[in-house]
C-alpha positions in Angstrom: -12.9 9.8 -16.3 -11.9 13.1 -14.7 -8.8 13.0 -12.6 -9.6 16.0 -10.4 -11.2 14.6 -7.3 -12.3 16.7 -4.3 -13.8 15.9 -1.0 -14.0 16.9 2.6 -15.8 15.4 5.6 -18.8 13.4 4.4 -19.2 15.4 1.2 -17.5 14.2 -2.0 -17.9 16.0 -5.3 -17.6 13.5 -8.2 -18.2 13.4 -12.0 -21.1 11.5 -13.5 -18.8 8.5 -14.2 -17.6 8.6 -10.6 -21.2 8.9 -9.4 -22.0 5.7 -11.3 -19.1 4.0 -9.5 -20.3 5.4 -6.2 -23.7 3.9 -6.8 -22.1 0.5 -7.5 -20.1 0.9 -4.3 -23.2 1.8 -2.3 -24.7 -1.5 -3.5 -21.6 -3.3 -2.4 -21.7 -1.5 1.0 -25.3 -2.5 1.5 -24.4 -6.1 0.6 -21.6 -5.9 3.2 -24.0 -4.3 5.7 -21.7 -1.3 5.9 -23.9 1.7 5.2 -22.7 3.4 8.4 -19.1 2.1 8.3 -17.1 5.0 9.8 -13.5 5.8 9.1 -11.3 4.3 11.8 -10.0 6.9 14.2 -6.3 7.2 14.8 -5.5 5.2 17.9 -3.3 6.4 20.7 -0.1 5.0 19.3 2.8 3.8 21.4 6.0 4.6 19.6 9.1 2.6 20.4 12.4 4.1 19.2 15.4 1.9 18.4 18.8 2.3 16.8 18.8 0.9 13.2 22.3 0.5 11.8 21.5 0.0 8.1 19.9 2.9 6.2 19.8 1.3 2.8 19.9 -2.5 2.2 20.0 -4.6 -1.0 16.5 -6.0 -1.6 16.8 -9.1 -3.9 13.1 -10.1 -3.2 11.9 -6.7 -4.5 14.3 -6.8 -7.4 12.6 -10.1 -8.3 9.2 -8.2 -8.2 10.6 -5.5 -10.5 10.1 -2.9 -7.8 13.6 -1.9 -6.6 17.2 -3.1 -6.1 17.4 -1.6 -2.6 15.1 -0.9 0.3 15.0 2.0 2.8 12.8 1.2 5.8 12.4 3.8 8.6 11.4 1.2 11.2 10.0 -2.2 12.0 6.3 -1.6 12.5 4.3 1.3 10.9 1.8 3.4 12.8 -0.8 3.3 10.0 -2.0 0.1 11.7 -3.3 -1.6 8.5 -4.9 -4.8 9.9 -4.2 -6.9 6.8 -0.5 -6.0 6.8 2.0 -8.9 7.0 4.8 -6.8 8.5 4.1 -7.9 12.1 4.4 -11.5 11.0 7.4 -11.0 8.6 9.3 -8.9 11.1 8.3 -10.9 14.1 11.9 -11.7 15.1 13.0 -8.1 14.9 9.9 -7.1 16.9 10.8 -9.6 19.7 14.3 -8.3 19.9 13.1 -4.7 20.3 10.2 -5.6 22.6 11.9 -7.9 25.0 10.4 -11.1 23.5 6.9 -9.8 23.0 4.8 -10.7 19.9 2.7 -7.9 18.5 -0.4 -7.8 16.3 -1.1 -4.9 13.9 -4.1 -3.9 16.1 -2.0 -3.5 19.2 -1.3 0.2 18.5 2.5 0.0 18.6 4.8 1.6 16.1 8.6 0.8 16.1 10.5 3.6 14.5 14.3 4.0 14.0 16.0 6.8 15.9 15.5 9.6 13.3 18.7 11.5 13.4 20.9 8.4 13.4 18.9 6.7 10.7 19.0 9.7 8.3 22.8 9.8 8.8 22.9 6.0 8.0 20.9 6.6 4.8 23.3 9.4 3.7 26.3 7.2 4.5 24.9 4.2 2.6 23.8 6.2 -0.4 27.3 7.6 -0.7 29.2 4.3 -0.5 26.9 1.8 -2.2 26.5 1.1 -5.9 23.4 3.2 -6.9 20.2 1.6 -8.1 16.5 1.9 -7.4 15.7 2.2 -3.7 12.1 1.8 -2.5 11.1 4.1 0.4 9.7 2.0 2.0 9.1 -1.8 1.4 7.7 -2.9 4.8 6.8 0.3 6.7 5.9 3.8 5.7 8.1 7.0 5.7 5.0 9.2 5.9 3.2 7.3 8.7 2.0 9.6 11.6 5.0 8.8 13.8 7.5 9.2 10.9 5.9 12.6 10.0 6.8 13.9 13.5 10.4 13.6 12.5 9.9 14.5 8.8 11.6 11.2 8.0 10.2 10.9 4.5 11.6 14.2 3.2 14.8 13.8 5.1 15.5 10.3 3.7 14.6 11.5 0.2 17.0 14.4 0.5 19.8 12.1 1.9 19.5 9.7 -1.1 18.9 12.2 -3.9 21.9 14.3 -3.1 24.0 11.4 -4.2 24.0 11.0 -8.0 22.8 7.8 -9.7 20.0 6.8 -7.3 16.4 6.5 -8.3 13.8 6.5 -5.5 10.5 4.7 -5.7 8.2 6.3 -3.1 5.5 4.0 -1.8 3.1 5.3 0.9 -0.5 5.2 2.2 -0.4 8.7 3.4 -1.4 11.8 1.3 1.0 13.9 3.5 3.7 12.9 0.9 2.2 15.7 -1.2 3.9 18.3 1.0 7.2 16.9 -0.3 6.3 17.2 -4.0 8.5 20.3 -4.2 11.6 18.3 -3.4 10.5 15.5 -5.7 9.9 18.1 -8.4 13.5 19.2 -8.3 14.6 15.6 -9.0 11.6 14.6 -11.1 13.5 12.3 -13.4 14.8 10.3 -10.4 11.7 9.7 -8.4 8.6 7.6 -8.9 5.5 8.4 -6.8 3.0 5.8 -5.8 0.3 5.8 -3.2 -1.2 2.4 -2.5 -4.7 2.2 -3.9 -6.6 -0.5 -2.1 -10.2 0.4 -3.2 -12.0 2.8 -5.5 -13.3 6.1 -4.1 -16.7 4.5 -3.7 -15.4 2.1 -1.1 -13.0 4.5 0.6 -14.8 4.4 4.0 -15.1 0.6 4.0 -11.3 0.2 3.5 -10.6 2.8 6.2 -11.9 0.3 8.8 -9.0 -1.9 7.9 -6.5 1.0 7.4 -7.4 3.0 10.5 -4.5 5.5 10.6 -3.7 5.8 6.9 -5.1 8.4 4.6 -8.4 7.3 2.9 -8.2 6.0 -0.6 -9.9 9.1 -1.8 -7.2 11.3 -0.2 -4.5 9.1 -1.7 -6.1 9.4 -5.1 -6.2 13.2 -4.7 -2.4 13.1 -4.0 -1.8 11.0 -7.1 -3.8 13.6 -9.1 -1.6 16.4 -7.8 1.5 14.4 -8.6 0.3 13.9 -12.1 -0.7 17.5 -12.6 2.8 18.6 -11.4 4.3 16.4 -14.1 5.9 13.9 -11.6 6.5 10.3 -12.5 3.9 7.9 -11.1 3.2 4.2 -10.8 0.2 2.2 -9.7 0.3 0.0 -6.6 -3.0 -1.9 -6.3 -2.2 -3.9 -3.3 -3.6 -5.7 -1.5 -6.6 -6.7 -3.5 -9.0 -8.0 -0.9 -11.3 -11.0 -1.7 -14.9 -10.5 -0.6 -14.5 -6.7 -0.7 -12.9 -5.8 -4.1 -15.0 -7.0 -7.0 -14.4 -7.0 -10.7 -15.9 -3.5 -11.3 -14.0 -2.1 -8.4 -10.7 -3.3 -9.8 -11.6 -1.9 -13.3 -12.2 1.5 -11.6 -8.8 1.3 -9.8 -6.9 0.4 -13.0 -8.7 3.2 -14.9 -7.7 5.7 -12.2 -4.0 4.9 -12.0 -3.8 5.0 -15.8 -5.5 8.4 -15.8 -2.8 9.8 -13.5 0.0 8.7 -15.8 1.2 5.5 -14.1 4.2 4.2 -16.0 3.4 0.7 -14.7 1.0 -1.1 -12.4 1.8 -3.6 -9.6 -1.0 -5.7 -8.0 -1.3 -8.6 -5.6 -4.1 -10.5 -3.9 -4.1 -10.3 -0.1 -2.2 -13.2 1.4 -3.0 -14.7 4.8 -0.1 -14.2 7.2 0.0 -14.2 10.9 -3.3 -13.0 12.4 -4.2 -10.6 9.6 -7.4 -12.4 8.5 -8.8 -12.6 12.0 -7.9 -9.0 12.7 -9.6 -7.8 9.6 -12.7 -9.9 10.2 -13.0 -8.7 13.8 -12.7 -5.1 12.7 -15.4 -5.5 10.1 -17.7 -7.2 12.6 -17.1 -4.4 15.1 -18.6 -1.8 12.8 -21.4 -4.2 11.7 -20.0 -4.9 8.2 -20.7 -8.5 7.4 -17.3 -10.2 7.1 -18.7 -13.5 5.7 -17.6 -12.9 2.1 -14.2 -11.7 3.2 -13.7 -14.7 5.5 -14.8 -17.1 2.8 -12.6 -15.4 0.2 -9.5 -15.7 2.5 -10.3 -19.0 4.2 -11.1 -21.2 1.1 -8.3 -22.0 -1.1 -10.7 -22.7 -4.0 -12.4 -19.3 -3.6 -9.1 -17.4 -3.1 -7.7 -19.0 -6.2 -10.8 -18.2 -8.3 -10.8 -14.6 -7.1 -7.1 -14.2 -7.8 -7.6 -15.6 -11.3 -10.3 -13.0 -11.9 -8.1 -10.2 -10.6 -5.3 -11.3 -13.0 -7.7 -11.4 -15.9 -9.1 -8.0 -15.3 -5.8 -6.3 -14.8 -4.5 -7.8 -18.0 -6.7 -5.2 -19.8 -4.5 -2.4 -18.6 -2.9 -0.3 -21.3 0.4 0.2 -19.4 2.8 -2.5 -18.3 1.5 -4.7 -15.5 3.1 -7.0 -12.9 0.8 -9.2 -11.0 2.8 -10.5 -8.0 1.9 -14.1 -7.2 3.1 -16.7 -4.7 2.2 -20.1 -6.3 1.8 -22.1 -3.0 -1.7 -20.8 -2.1 -3.2 -21.3 -5.6 -4.8 -24.6 -6.4 -2.9 -26.6 -9.0 -5.6 -25.9 -11.6 -5.4 -22.2 -10.9 -1.6 -22.3 -11.2 -1.9 -23.8 -14.6 -4.5 -21.2 -15.7 -2.4 -18.3 -14.4 0.4 -19.4 -16.7 -1.5 -18.0 -19.6 -0.8 -14.4 -18.4 2.6 -12.9 -19.3 2.1 -10.2 -16.7 2.2 -12.6 -13.7 5.5 -12.5 -11.7 6.0 -15.7 -9.8 7.6 -15.3 -6.5 
């Protein structure tokens, strides 16, 4: 598979192998009823600023996943507005504190961002006084989201951390704008891992954009990963979330092949989990652009179906030629699926 992807507007230039994948994707889009599925337009985003005291925190949950020992999160809610995101549910108490008791959904068009100057100063302070480890930028939000870009927060946080010896930074984003900071990463190439979340192959990029309205398309993220690899930067694969009813076996194989082709040192993957209102929000968005959401709703709503799909994802990703971590909460799986998942050494139980 060629790693050099190019595209602009509605025209995408692909190799013969990618064209075959695109044809498969077209079949899937017709099955979903999404032949005219447009990319979501960036909403008018209300941005709420707040003072965030901690710049870097220990992250034992992410250490358990093998991702990082520390986290650096530039806010509470991200302006990418990914409808499947669990952050509104996970951070609901923090949201209420900042928003006078209000509860928000990802579709509400609100981003909650730390006061930029004070936050960067906190990151610098914490990086200087804490025992160095691997810090993920970010774990629950995105340092290259539209509102964070206005303050150049991704680059400023990277610089604040990397000027202190001993730290490694795992960059995770859904925005191809991170590529503008590859020059900084290049100067610290041994200490930075670059990952752009890949949630679909290029052939389904427009379908996923319905659910990720303000993020870069998967194709754009793939292009950024190609650039990182061509510059000799360290990369990792983040195939998360894998969405039942949308991502099929062949799609996942394409995704695994792609991240391997751009030099991923390891691959992380996880099935979409139902949290808060995320399933309803995704279903409503698909329906709004006349994409049949039945398969998605069944995949997320039925424990048996969700478990079977997760087992299939785990089986497919086991074929990767680089180290893999399939992140799995056992509670949603059926007991039979839990037992069957135990055959895979790459499953990390959470």
